[in-house]
Structures are given as C-alpha cells and as structure tokens.
C-alpha positions, 0 to 999 in steps of 0.5 A, a space after each residue: 500499500 502506497 500513500 494516497 496522492 502526490 505530496 504537497 510542498 511546502 518551503 521552509 528557510 532550511 528546505 522543501 518538505 513535503 506532506 500528504 493532504 488528503 480527504 475532507 472533515 476534521 482534520 488529523 495530523 501524523 507524526 512520524 520519529 525516526 528513521 520512518 515517515 509519512 508512509 508510516 501512516 499510510 493505511 490509517 490514512 487510506 481508512 480514515 481519509 473518506 472521513 477526515 482531512 488527513 495530514 502527514 508531512 515527511 520532518 526534513 531529511 525524511 520521506 519525499 522531503 528534502 534533506 539539504 546537507 547544511 540544515 539541522 535535524 534536531 528535533 526542536 528545529 523539526 518543531 520549529 517547521 511543523 509550527 509554519 507548516 500547521 500557521 500556514 495551513 490554519 488548522 482547528 479542531 486538530 486530532 495529533 497522531 504522534 509515533 517515536 519523535 513525532 510526540 515531542 515534536 508535535 507536543 510542542 505545537 500543542 503546547 502553544 497552541 492547545 486551543 486547536 487540538 481536539 485530541 491526542 493519539 499517542 504510540 510508544 513515545 515521550 515528551 521528557 528528559 529520557 536519561 534516567 533510563 540506563 539503556 537509553 543512556 547507552 545508546 546514547 553514549 554508542 551513537 554519540 561515539 566517532 563510531 557510532 556516526 559512522 556506522 549510522 551515516 556510512 553504515 546505516 546502522 540505525 535502520 538496519 541493524 536496530 530497527 529489527 532489535 524493536 520488532 516485538 517478533 524479531 524475523 530473519 530476514 527483516 520485513 520489507 517496510 524496514 528496507 523501504 525506510 532503510 532504502 529511503 535513508 539515500 543519502 549522507 544528509 539523509 542518514 545524518 538526520 537519521 543520527 541526529 534524531 537517535 543522538 538526541 535522545 540523550 542531547 535534548 534533555 533541556 528542550 524536553 524538560 521545557 515540554 513536560 513542564 508545561 505538560 498541564 495545558 493539555 490534560 483536558 484533552 481526549 488522549 488515545 494512548 497505543 502502546 506495543 509492550 514489547 519495545 525494548 525502549 518504551 515498552 514498559 507500564 512505567 511510560 505508559 504511567 507517567 502519560 497516565 498522568 497527565 491523561 487521567 481519563 485516557 483510552 489505554 490499550 496494550 499489544 503485548 507482543 508488538 515492538 516500537 513501530 506499532 503502526 507498521 507492526 499491528 495496522 489494523 488493529 492500531 486503526 480500529 482503535 483510531 476509528 473508535 477513539 474518534 468516533 467515541 470523542 466527535 464533537 
C-alpha cells in the first residue's frame, strides 16, 4: 500500500517539506519519528481519509522531503518547521497522531496552541528527559561516539540493525517495510538526519524538560494511548503510567507482542482503535 495522492510542498528556510493532504473533514495530523516518514501511516490514512482530512508531513531529511546538507535536523528545529506548516494551513480542532520523535515535536505545537487541539493519539513516544533510563543512556553514548556516528551515517546501521531489534517478533530477514525505510536513507544528509534523532535522545534534555514542565496545558484533552509493550526502549508500564498521570481519562490499549513500530507491526488493530476513538470523541 502506498500513500495516496501526490505530496504537497511547503517551503521552509532550510528546505522544502513534502506532506500528504488528503480527505475532507476534521483535520488529523500524523507525525512520524526515526527513521520513518509519513509512509508509517499509509494504512491509517487510507482508512480515515473518507471522513477526515489527513495531513502527514515528512520531516526535513526524511521520506519525500528535501535533505539539505547544511540543514539542522535537531528536534526543536523540526518542531519550528511543523509550527510554520500548521500555521500556514490554519487548522483548528486538530487530532494529533504521534509516534517516536513525532511525540515531542507534535507536543511542542500543542503546548503552544492548546486551543487548536481537539484530541491526542500517542504511540510509543515520550516528551520528557530520558537520562534516567540506563538503556537510553548506553545507547546515547554508543551513538554519540565517533564509531556510532560512522556506523549510522556510512553504514545505515540505525535502519539496518537497530530497527530489527525493536520488533515485537524478530524476523530474519526483516520485514519489507524496514527495507523501505532503510533504502529511503539514500544520501549522507538523510543518514545524518537519522543520526541526529538518535543522538538527540540524550542531547535534547533541556528542550524535553521544558516541554514536560508545561504539560498541564493539555491535561483536559481526550487522549488515546496505543502501546507496543515489546518495545525495548519505551514499551514499559512505567512509560504508560507517566502519560496517564497527565491524561487521567485516557483510553489505553496495550499490545504485548508488538514492538516500537506499532503502526507498522499491528496496522489493522491500530487503525481500528483510532477509528473507534475518533467516533467516541466526535464533537
């Protein structure tokens, strides 16, 4: 299954962002993380677009967007570009769907514009500093080393080695969708964008702390939490409980045998939960 329609283009000072914009109805903005793209949501977009306007950008350096060699690929800069895109589109009553780094990037917009947000859907993501996690600190140290950077930027190691390790059901060879994301990282700039996201897990502590410190602005919004519990990094009840302290009435669904990339690994079940949540919280 491919993304529907040709992408639209939004010009930023750093380069051109591409985004899917299909359907008509209440807006649903879908935000990907590392090293994916709007392609992550292709099944969900196909199911929702008859009733909703689905907007799925590719962050600069990923998917169909440009990857300028001198652009900043830090998450706060991705967030600034998302702010500009959504301001350009002038959306209201937005449902945000967020995975991985799409969580902090999307929450940055939501915290600045809570009046424009209707609902939040989160899957295997975070919005706080991660230095308390030994596994994340170890990963950050490895990625931040010269060898770690070389392996990702020259050897495409994040897509080729790290992604398969996060699956709920490991497979040899890895599923074709992993190959699709790996093959999309086809230039040094794109692999640098991937490395920057990985390195930022331990390098963007101040920005993440600032986001979480303002979280109360969103506590009254309806939220759906869809979690792959076999995710070695974020598939923990501790992570879910932290989100539940913010969204006390959240609709929570756990998949015990699904890993980090739930929209890929369990697309039909994820799509069904999202559709049910949207119906139950319709205006």
